[in-house]
LUMSETOR-82134 format. One record per residue (C-alpha): x, y, z; residue in one letter. Coordinates in steps of 0.1 Angstrom, whole numbers, plus 5000, padded with zeros to 4 digits. Layout:
REM LUMSETOR-82134
XYZA/...
This chain:
REM LUMSETOR-82134
840149763753X/836549783765X/834249493767X/831949653740X/834849723716X/836149373719X/832849203713X/831649463686X/831949223657X/828949003654X/828848633666X/828548523629X/832348583627X/833248333653X/832047993664X/828547933680X/826048213675X/823248093699X/824647963732X/821247873748X/820147703716X/823347493714X/822847403751X/819347283745X/820347083714X/823246923734X/820746843762X/818646673737X/821246483719X/824146443743X/822846433779X/825846233791X/828346473777X/826446763792X/826546583827X/830346523821X/831046883813X/829246993844X/831346753864X/834546893850X/833347253855X/832447173891X/835847033898X/837547343884X/835447553906X/836847373935X/840547393922X/840547023913X/841846923880X/841446583861X/842046553823X/839346303812X/837846473782X/837746233751X/840246433731X/842646533759X/846046463746X/847546343778X/844746203801X/845146183838X/843445933863X/844046093896X/842646443903X/845046703914X/843446913942X/844647253953X/843147463982X/839647553971X/839947893987X/843547943978X/845747983947X/846747713922X/850447633914X/850647673878X/854047513877X/852847203896X/854246863883X/852846553899X/855046253899X/857646463879X/855446443849X/855746763827X/852846653806X/850446743834X/852047093836X/851647143799X/848147033797X/847147223829X/848447553813X/846647493780X/843347583798X/841147363779X/838747353810X/838047713804X/835847593776X/834147353800X/833247643824X/831947833794X/829747543783X/828647493819X/827647863820X/825447813789X/823947503801X/822847633835X/823048013835X/825048003868X/827348303873X/829648093896X/831147943864X/831948293851X/833348383884X/835848103884X/836748163848X/837548513855X/839348413887X/841648163871X/842148363839X/843148683857X/845348483881X/847248323854X/847848643835X/849048833865X/851148563881X/852448363852X/855048573832X/857048473801X/860648423811X/863448203797X/862447953825X/858747943820X/859047903782X/859947543791X/856847493813X/853847723815X/854847943786X/856047663763X/855347783727X/853047483720X/850847573750X/850647923737X/849147783705X/846647583723X/845547883744X/845148073713X/842147843704X/840947763740X/840948133752X/839348273722X/836548003723X/836148033761X/835648403765X/832648413741X/830748193764X/830848463790X/830148753767X/826848843785X/828148793820X/828449113842X/831648953857X/833448993825X/834249363831X/836149613809X/839249553832X/839049173826X/838649213789X/841549453785X/843849223805X/842748923784X/843149123751X/846649243760X/847748893769X/846248763738X/848348993717X/851448883737X/850548523726X/850248623690X/853448813689X/855248523707X/854048283681X/855248503653X/858648543670X/859148173675X/858548083639X/861447873623X/861747603596X/861047353623X/857447453623X/857047353588X/857146993595X/856446943632X/852846923644X/853747223667X/853747443637X/850147363627X/849047403664X/850847723669X/849647893637X/846147763642X/846347953675X/847648263657X/844848243631X/842248223659X/843748493678X/843748703647X/840048643642X/839348763677X/841349093672X/838949403671X/841349613650X/841449513613X/845049573608X/846349323635X/843549083625X/844649093588X/848349063598X/847848753621X/845448563598X/847648633566X/850848513582X/849148223599X/847748103564X/851148143547X/852647913573X/849747673573X/849947633535X/853647543537X/852847303566X/849947143546X/852247083517X/855246943538X/853546773566X/850546603549X/851446313525X/849846263492X/847645993507X/846346233533X/848246093563X/850046343586X/853646233583X/854346143619X/852445823615X/850245873645X/846445893640X/845946083672X/848346353662X/846946343626X/843546413641X/844846703663X/846346863632X/843146793612X/841046963640X/843347263638X/842847293600X/839147243603X/838847533628X/840747753602X/838447653573X/835447723595X/836548063607X/837848153573X/834548093557X/832848303584X/835148593578X/835348583539X/839048483540X/840248303511X/842047973520X/844947863499X/844047553477X/846847353490X/845247363526X/841647283513X/843046983494X/845246863524X/842246883548X/840046683526X/842846413520X/843246393558X/839446343563X/839446063537X/842545903553X/840545903586X/837545733568X/839945473552X/841545373585X/838345403607X/837645083625X/833944953624X/833345103659X/834345453648X/837645453665X/841245483653X/843945233653X/846545293682X/849345333659X/852445523670X/851545763698X/847845723696X/845145643722X/842045453715X/839845753704X/836645793684X/837345983652X/833846023641X/834046383655X/836746493630X/835246313601X/831746463609X/833246813610X/835046763576X/831746633562X/830046953572X/832847183559X/833047013525X/829246913524X/830446563516X/827946273520X/830646013519X/832446163548X/829246193567X/828945813564X/832045803586X/830646063611X/827746053634X/824046123626X/824246443645X/827346633652X/829246543683X/828946763715X/832046983709X/831447033672X/827947173679X/829547443700X/832047513672X/829547533643X/826547673662X/822947553663X/822247643625X/825347443615X/824347153637X/820947133621X/822347163585X/824646883593X/821746673606X/819846723574X/822646623552X/822446273533X/825046013538X/826445793512X/828345463518X/831945483503X/832445313470X/835645133481X/836344873508X/840144803510X/842545073503X/846345133500X/847645463515X/850945413496X/852845723506X/852645653543X/852745273537X/849445183553X/847244923539X/843744843549X/841744513540X/838144573548X/835444323547X/832444553548X/831344903561X/829144743587X/829644773625X/830444403627X/832844413597X/836344283595X/839444503590X/843144433588X/845844713589X/849344653578X/852144903581X/855144923559X/856245293558X/858445543574X/858645563612X/857345923613X/859946073637X/859246093675X/855546003676X/856145693655X/856845353669X/859245063658X/856344893640X/857444783606X/855344503591X/852944533621X/849444403616X/846144503634X/843144283631X/839544343638X/836944063635X/833144113636X/833944473647X/836044363676X/839844413682X/841544083680X/845344183672X/846244523684X/848944783688X/850244853722X/849345223724X/851845483739X/851145483777X/853945743785X/856545983770X/858845913800X/861745673793X/861845573830X/858145493831X/858445233803X/858445443770X/860545173751X/858344883763X/855545033742X/857645163714X/860044883705X/859344613679X/858444353707X/855344563715X/854044513679X/852844223659X/855944193637X/859143993635X/862544033650X/865843863643X/868343733668X/866243913694X/867544253681X/865344563674X/865344663636X/864945023649X/866845143679X/865345423701X/867845653719X/865345833741X/861645923741X/861846093707X/865146023689X/866545703673X/870145593670X/869145363641X/866345383617X/864945113594X/864245163556X/860845023544X/860644843512X/857144873497X/855944603475X/853044533450X/849544473462X/846344383445X/842644383454X/840944123433X/837344083444X/837143773469X/840943773472X/843244063483X/846944073487X/849444323503X/853144283512X/856144473523X/859644443538X/862344643554X/866144673555X/866544683592X/868744373594X/871044433566X/873444643586X/875544363600X/877244033590X/874943773578X/872244033570X/868643943566X/865844093543X/862544053561X/859344043540X/855643993549X/852943873526X/849343883535X/846543713516X/842943793525X/840243543513X/836843693521X/835043693544X/837343623572X/840443423563X/843943563564X/847343393554X/850443563567X/853843453552X/856943593567X/859943553546X/863643593558X/866243603531X/869743533541X/872643303536X/873343263574X/872043113604X/869743313626X/866943293651X/863543463645X/860743583668X/857343653656X/854943853680X/851243843684X/849644073708X/845944003715X/843244243727X/842944283764X/839044243759X/839243863751X/840843533761X/843543323743X/844142963746X/846642733729X/845442413712X/847342093714X/850542063694X/850441843664X/853341603659X/854941643625X/856741373608X/859241463579X/858341303546X/861041253519X/859741383485X/861141383450X/862441733447X/865441973439X/868841963453X/870342283472X/871242423438X/867642413426X/868342123400X/866341793401X/867941563426X/869741293406X/869341033433X/865541043430X/863940913398X/861141103383X/858040923389X/855140943364X/852540793388X/851240963419X/853440823447X/851840973479X/848341113486X/847641473495X/847141383531X/850341183533X/852641453520X/850741743538X/851841893571X/849041983596X/849442293618X/852242273645X/850142473670X/846842653672X/845642943692X/842043073697X/841043413707X/837543453722X/836143803726X/832843943735X/831443903699X/834343763679X/836443443677X/839643393658X/841643073654X/845343093645X/847242803627X/850942813629X/852142603600X/855942603601X/857542283614X/859942333643X/858542653656X/858042703693X/855242893709X/855243063742X/852643283760X/853943593778X/852243883794X/852144203775X/850644553780X/848244763763X/847545143769X/844345263754X/844845583770X/847745793783X/848945703818X/846745393820X/847845043809X/846344693812X/847744343811X/846944133780X/848143803765X/850743783738X/852243503720X/855943463707X/856543223679X/860343133677X/862342953651X/865842893639X/866942863603X/870042853582X/869643033549X/866043123537X/863543073564X/859743123564X/857043143591X/853543073579X/850443163598X/846743123589X/844043313609X/840343233606X/837843483621X/834143463628X/831443513651X/831843393688X/830743023693X/829843013656X/833242973640X/833042713612X/835142413612X/838442473594X/841242253584X/844642363571X/847242163554X/850642273544X/851442103510X/854642103489X/854642273455X/855242053425X/856642133392X/853742033369X/855941953339X/859141813355X/857241613381X/859541723410X/858641903442X/860242233451X/861842273485X/860042513510X/862742773503X/861442813468X/857742763472X/855142663496X/851442553493X/848442533514X/845142373513X/842242513534X/838742353540X/836342593556X/832642653555X/832042403526X/834842563504X/838242413494X/841042673488X/844542593474X/847142863477X/850642873462X/853243123476X/856543133457X/859643273475X/861543303443X/861443223405X/860642863401X/859442823364X/862542733343X/862642693314X/858842653309X/856642523337X/853642553359X/853342533397X/851042263410X/849442183444X/846641933449X/845941913412X/845742303408X/848142443384X/849042803375X/851843053370X/852543323394X/854243423427X/851143413447X/848043213434X/844643133449X/842342873437X/838742793448X/838542433438X/834842453432X/835442713406X/838742613389X/841842423392X/843742573362X/845142933362X/843643043396X/843643413408X/847043553405X/847743803432X/851443863425X/853743763396X/
């Protein structure tokens, strides 16, 4: 294959069409990215490798240096970490060399691209052994994209000779046939299948001969269609429950759509629909700073790049709202100068929704606003999502004023002996455990010996008040089983009530975990002594207690029968502050040191709080969180109140219903939360003079004290 024949098809069939124009545009809009790419390329020229690009799947923090004048060891594994070997052999840095070539015009970048490319092709052969390392099938899929993109940066270099191009072309065919050979039903559900067939499609587009081009792209689209239908849930979430891998899959599909449009290839509707759903899922869970939640095996990554590319592909102004004003550095090279200018000229439109329920994946988002200083709560009650999912049923993330307050742990590592379970187990998440046992049991880095069935529950978004809930069956597999349920009430703008319910007939201990952002400080307030108060109520069977006469007059005042917080904790960040009130009598609070990994191979210490309790029969844990601006947090008083039968004049035990009164920022709220049916035969629930019928009711006392807003019946 000659160079002329390989590049005979015009640039309009591929990615960027004007390298020098893209370079100038990037220097204007992304000077820091340009400098970083040159730094990466210069390291590669010295045989030094550090994976620190924003979307590197497994970043590294210590450079690996080979002899600048010698050969590299393509099988090298630092610290016995195969992830380095895999990423090293994906050759993402070939694109960096190409971008550096276009930014500077210096032939040395072309020289080292040719040197490393030909060295790899000549020395790294596909064998049974290398298929587990340098020739792992996933890396072949990655190279399909990276090689095809990289070589076009050097199209005009005299160092890219006929001999080099032919060597490249023959090995590219070897990659394509390998991907076809390895196809199996496993590829229909694993993200590997998408990455491999994305590589196959890209290789197909690069083929000069029409027959091979048609065969590769047709088969790749057939496979991708099935993968889109099986691996992308109806709500747009990639089934593995990891935003980072969701976005890697989305990137692959976006590449395919872009190349298909430039080559007049019809894309199955199933793929088009799935890609748009994926982009809107990204928009739904995007944090105010443009980043993703570190759910499952995810890093702290900016997702405006993927949303922006989807906005360009679908010409969607709502998606552009979630992107950047101009395309990111990498996308500019993907769509070319004309595409970048087209995107820049697009209008953007604020989404017409705030909170959202992604019901298929069991992810719920309570959003205060679309502003950069907005609040956002994420709640997960869905499937684990296989190997990249974590044991995070009922986990909560919380962003206040655009800043992380409660966060996930991240992933840190894929190696068990480096602490994989410490980031994957329930104790690393903001959830509840029973008797100190995990509800999901990990067997190794990827498999589980015990899974946990989520139980999705009704939700309601009702203007100033919103409500979500969910439970799981992870503790029903042994004697004295427990059904765990979490209810969350959101009172705008920044008040959150979290009720954890444990239904059982036996005695158990319960542990509630709260992991705070590493970018703030947490302090406990002074415990408040709680004196039990005897109230007229129900006996254990739920009938009026015969030893207590019904009293027509008001016996005790609200303040006398109320229970103040047992403990408080205050998080103070750079911009935000959050005050937590732990309302359940008898709980114990204990600080401990936890870890957070915002990036692979890098973890930081952070503060965490464990709230512990024991109970026989039904037990609940009630937490109120108030958020606001740092040093401007309004005074807030919270009182736990018993719930009264309005018609019978008796008080329900806490196992049946609990009430809250909250004074904050000039408002008085009363909340009633029922744990079971209470109104028999005909009755209303009453707290502090507020009466209504429902399982969860919120009253704004300045507006009404009858009926209220019922969030759940």
